[in-house]
C-alpha positions in Angstrom: -4.2 31.1 -15.1 -4.3 33.2 -11.3 -1.0 35.0 -12.9 -2.7 35.6 -16.3 -5.8 37.6 -14.6 -3.8 38.8 -12.3 -1.7 40.7 -15.4 -4.9 41.6 -17.6 -5.8 43.6 -14.4 -2.6 45.6 -14.0 -2.1 48.7 -15.7 0.8 48.6 -18.2 3.7 50.7 -16.9 7.0 53.0 -18.8 9.7 50.3 -17.2 11.5 47.9 -19.3 11.3 44.7 -18.9 13.5 42.8 -16.2 16.3 40.7 -17.7 16.4 37.0 -16.5 17.6 35.5 -13.7 19.7 33.1 -13.1 19.4 29.8 -12.8 18.1 28.6 -9.4 21.4 26.9 -7.8 21.2 22.8 -7.8 19.4 22.2 -4.4 21.9 20.5 -2.0 22.2 16.9 -0.7 20.5 16.2 2.2 17.5 18.3 0.5 17.5 15.8 -2.5 17.9 13.2 -0.2 14.8 14.4 1.7 12.3 15.0 -1.2 13.1 11.7 -2.5 12.5 10.2 1.0 8.9 11.9 1.0 8.2 10.7 -2.7 9.5 7.1 -2.1 6.8 7.3 1.4 3.7 8.8 -0.4 4.5 6.3 -3.0 4.1 3.2 -1.3 1.1 5.1 1.5 -0.5 5.3 -2.6 0.3 2.2 -3.4 -1.1 0.5 0.3 -3.7 2.3 -0.3 -4.4 1.8 -4.0 -4.8 -2.2 -2.8 -6.9 -2.2 -0.1 -9.2 -0.3 -2.1 -9.5 -2.5 -5.4 -9.8 -5.7 -2.8 -12.6 -4.0 -0.7 -14.5 -3.0 -3.8 -14.0 -6.4 -5.7 -15.2 -8.7 -2.2 -18.1 -6.7 -1.7 -19.6 -6.4 -5.5 -19.3 -10.3 -4.8 -20.6 -10.4 -1.3 -23.7 -8.1 -3.0 -24.2 -10.9 -5.3 -23.8 -13.9 -4.1 -23.0 -14.2 -0.8 -20.1 -15.1 1.7 -19.1 -18.6 -0.5 -19.2 -15.8 -3.7 -16.6 -13.4 -2.4 -14.0 -16.2 -1.5 -14.4 -17.3 -5.0 -13.5 -14.0 -6.6 -11.2 -13.3 -3.6 -9.7 -16.4 -5.4 -10.3 -15.8 -8.9 -9.9 -11.7 -9.1 -8.7 -10.4 -5.9 -5.4 -10.0 -7.1 -5.8 -9.1 -10.1 -7.8 -6.4 -9.4 -4.6 -5.4 -7.4 -2.0 -5.1 -9.9 -4.9 -3.0 -12.4 -5.2 -0.6 -9.3 -0.9 -0.2 -8.8 -1.1 0.0 -12.6 1.4 3.3 -13.8 2.4 3.3 -10.2 6.5 3.4 -8.9 5.9 0.9 -6.3 4.5 -2.9 -5.2 1.7 -3.9 -2.3 0.4 -7.0 -1.0 -1.0 -8.8 2.1 0.6 -11.3 4.5 -0.4 -12.8 7.8 1.1 -15.8 10.0 -2.4 -17.6 9.1 -2.7 -17.5 5.4 -5.5 -18.6 3.3 -3.3 -18.8 0.0 0.2 -19.1 -0.9 -0.3 -16.0 -2.6 0.1 -14.0 -0.4 3.9 -15.4 1.1 4.9 -12.4 3.3 8.5 -10.7 1.7 11.3 -11.6 4.4 11.7 -7.6 5.4 7.9 -8.3 6.7 8.9 -11.3 8.4 10.3 -10.1 11.1 7.5 -8.4 12.0 5.1 -10.8 11.3 7.5 -13.0 13.6 7.0 -10.3 16.9 3.6 -8.8 16.0 1.8 -12.0 14.1 0.3 -14.2 16.6 -0.2 -11.0 18.9 -2.9 -8.8 19.7 -4.1 -6.0 17.2 -3.6 -3.4 20.0 -0.2 -4.0 20.5 0.5 -4.6 16.6 2.9 -1.5 15.9 2.9 0.1 12.1 5.9 0.5 10.9 7.3 2.5 8.4 11.6 2.6 6.8 12.9 4.2 4.1 17.3 2.8 2.9 19.3 4.5 0.9 21.5 3.0 -1.4 23.2 2.6 -5.2 21.8 6.3 -6.2 18.1 5.3 -4.5 15.5 5.5 -1.6 13.4 2.9 -0.4 10.0 3.3 1.5 8.6 0.4 3.0 5.6 0.4 5.1 3.6 -2.2 7.0 0.2 -1.6 8.3 -2.0 -3.9 10.4 -5.2 -5.8 9.1 -8.4 -6.0 12.0 -10.7 -8.5 11.4 -14.3 -6.8 10.9 -17.1 -8.4 12.0 -18.3 -9.5 8.1 -14.6 -11.2 7.5 -16.6 -13.9 10.2 -18.6 -15.3 7.3 -15.1 -16.2 6.4 -12.4 -16.2 8.7 -14.5 -17.4 11.7 -15.1 -20.1 13.9 -14.5 -23.0 11.3 -17.5 -25.3 13.2 -19.3 -22.1 12.5 -19.4 -21.2 8.9 -21.6 -22.4 6.7 -21.6 -25.5 4.4 -21.4 -23.2 1.1 -17.9 -21.6 2.4 -16.8 -24.7 4.0 -16.9 -26.3 0.7 -15.2 -22.9 -0.7 -12.2 -24.0 1.8 -11.8 -27.6 0.6 -12.3 -26.7 -2.7 -9.7 -23.6 -3.0 -8.0 -23.1 -0.5 -7.1 -26.8 0.8 -4.1 -25.8 3.2 -5.9 -22.6 4.2 -4.8 -21.9 7.9 -7.1 -18.5 7.7 -10.1 -18.9 10.4 -10.4 -18.8 14.4 -10.8 -14.9 14.4 -12.7 -12.8 16.2 -13.6 -9.1 15.7 -11.4 -7.2 16.2 -8.4 -9.6 16.1 -5.3 -8.8 14.4 -5.7 -10.5 10.6 -2.2 -9.4 9.5 -1.2 -7.2 7.1 -0.5 -4.8 4.1 2.5 -4.1 2.9 4.5 -1.6 0.4 7.4 -0.5 -0.6 8.1 2.1 -3.5 11.6 3.3 -4.1 12.4 7.4 -6.0 15.8 7.3 -7.9 17.8 10.2 -6.5 21.7 9.5 -8.5 21.1 11.9 -11.5 20.0 14.2 -8.7 22.4 14.2 -6.2 25.2 14.3 -8.9 24.2 18.1 -9.7 23.4 18.9 -6.3 25.7 20.9 -4.6 26.5 19.7 -1.2 26.9 21.8 1.9 
C-alpha cells in the first residue's frame, strides 16, 4: 500500500518503462540452511509458548471456578487437549516433563532424558535452558528445553503432601495413584517444557548455488 501511495504522489515522466530485471540468483546452500535453522528454532519457541499459554489458561480458569481440586481435575481431563489445540497448524510438537511425574502422559522423549539426568534433581539456578539444531535427510530440526519454576500458587497441588487439603489429596488418590509430584517449595525446579520443530530444506538446497 505504501508503494502505491508513493506512486500516486510521483509526477509522470517521459522515460520508457524499465525492462524486467533478471531473476534473482538462488541463495547459497549455507544461507538456505541458516534460514531453515532460524525458522525451526522460531517454530519450536512458538510451540512451547502456545503450550504454556494453553495450560495456564486452562488451570487458571479452573482454579477460579472451583479451587485447587478443580484445577487438578482440569489438568487430568482438559490440559492435554488444550495443549494439542494450541499446537494445531504448527510444524512442531511440545510437551512438559519432570523427574517427578504426576501423569505418565508427560513421560520425557528420549532426547530430553539426558537433560533431566543432568539437571532434573538439582536447583533452578543450575538448570540451563537448551537449544540444539540438527540437519539430516533434507530437513533441519530444532529442539528446545526450558526449565519450569514452581510458583506459590503451584503449592496447593504440588507442595508438601502432609499439608495438602483433603480435597486435593482425594483427587490425587483417585486420578493420580502413582503421583510423585509433591514436596516442592516456591522457586524449585519443577521440570521442563520441551518442543521440537522440523523444516524441510531439500527442495530449496537442491536449487541453491554452492559456494
